[in-house]
C-alpha positions, 0 to 999 in steps of 0.5 A, a space after each residue: 813866819 817871823 814877820 807874819 807875812 803868811 802862816 804855815 799849814 797843813 795842806 788839804 786831806 788828799 793833796 801833796 803840796 806843790 815843790 818849787 825850785 830856787 833858779 839862778 842867773 848872773 846878769 852881765 853888763 854889755 862890756 861883758 863884766 859881771 852886773 849883779 847875781 839874780 835869782 828865783 823861786 819857781 814852783 814845778 807847775 807841772 805837778 799840779 792839776 786844774 782845780 785842785 791846785 789852781 783855778 786860773 793859769 798863771 805864771 807866778 816867779 817870786 823874787 828873793 827880796 819879797 821873800 
């Protein structure tokens, strides 16, 4: 919000925002040592309704560097 990337708005009447969750993973090198920590912000798509929350099927995933 501080960077002007998006604007926080109220949802339309009669709708609820779709929830999201953080998924954290570790990525390992071939030798078994830790390479890096990874995280993804995923929406809970099972709660969405076609035509209300989305118009086409997609699988979105946000990376921490994007946010």
